[in-house]
C-alpha positions as CSV (number, residue, x, y, z in Angstrom):
1,X,-37.7,13.7,54.5
2,X,-41.1,12.9,56.0
3,X,-39.5,11.2,59.0
4,X,-38.2,14.6,60.2
5,X,-40.3,17.0,62.2
6,X,-41.8,20.0,60.6
7,X,-39.3,22.5,61.8
8,X,-36.3,20.4,60.5
9,X,-38.0,20.0,57.1
10,X,-38.4,23.7,56.8
11,X,-34.8,24.5,57.9
12,X,-33.4,21.9,55.5
13,X,-35.4,23.4,52.7
14,X,-34.0,26.8,53.6
15,X,-30.4,25.4,53.4
16,X,-31.0,23.9,50.0
17,X,-33.0,26.8,48.5
18,X,-32.2,29.9,50.5
19,X,-34.0,32.5,48.6
20,X,-36.9,30.5,47.3
21,X,-39.1,30.4,50.4
22,X,-40.0,34.1,50.0
23,X,-40.8,33.8,46.3
24,X,-43.4,31.0,46.3
25,X,-46.8,30.9,48.0
26,X,-47.0,29.6,51.5
27,X,-49.5,27.0,50.5
28,X,-47.2,25.6,47.8
29,X,-44.3,25.4,50.2
30,X,-46.4,23.7,52.9
31,X,-47.6,21.2,50.4
32,X,-44.1,20.4,49.2
33,X,-42.9,19.9,52.8
34,X,-45.9,17.8,53.7
35,X,-47.1,20.0,56.5
36,X,-50.2,22.2,57.0
37,X,-50.1,25.8,56.1
38,X,-50.9,27.1,59.6
39,X,-48.1,24.9,61.0
40,X,-45.6,26.4,58.5
41,X,-46.9,29.9,59.3
42,X,-46.3,29.3,63.0
43,X,-42.8,28.0,62.4
44,X,-41.9,31.0,60.3
45,X,-43.4,33.4,62.9
46,X,-41.4,31.9,65.7
47,X,-38.2,31.7,63.7
48,X,-37.9,35.2,62.3
């Protein structure tokens, strides 16, 4: 999973756990995905 880029990791997570991303803290999700919190925030902002 860590070989993928940040956006791909996030989208793969959403495919596997569709409703979970909105229920857990952003910091926990970023840690799980192996990316920084501000990077995840930027990905989410540009996606939705």
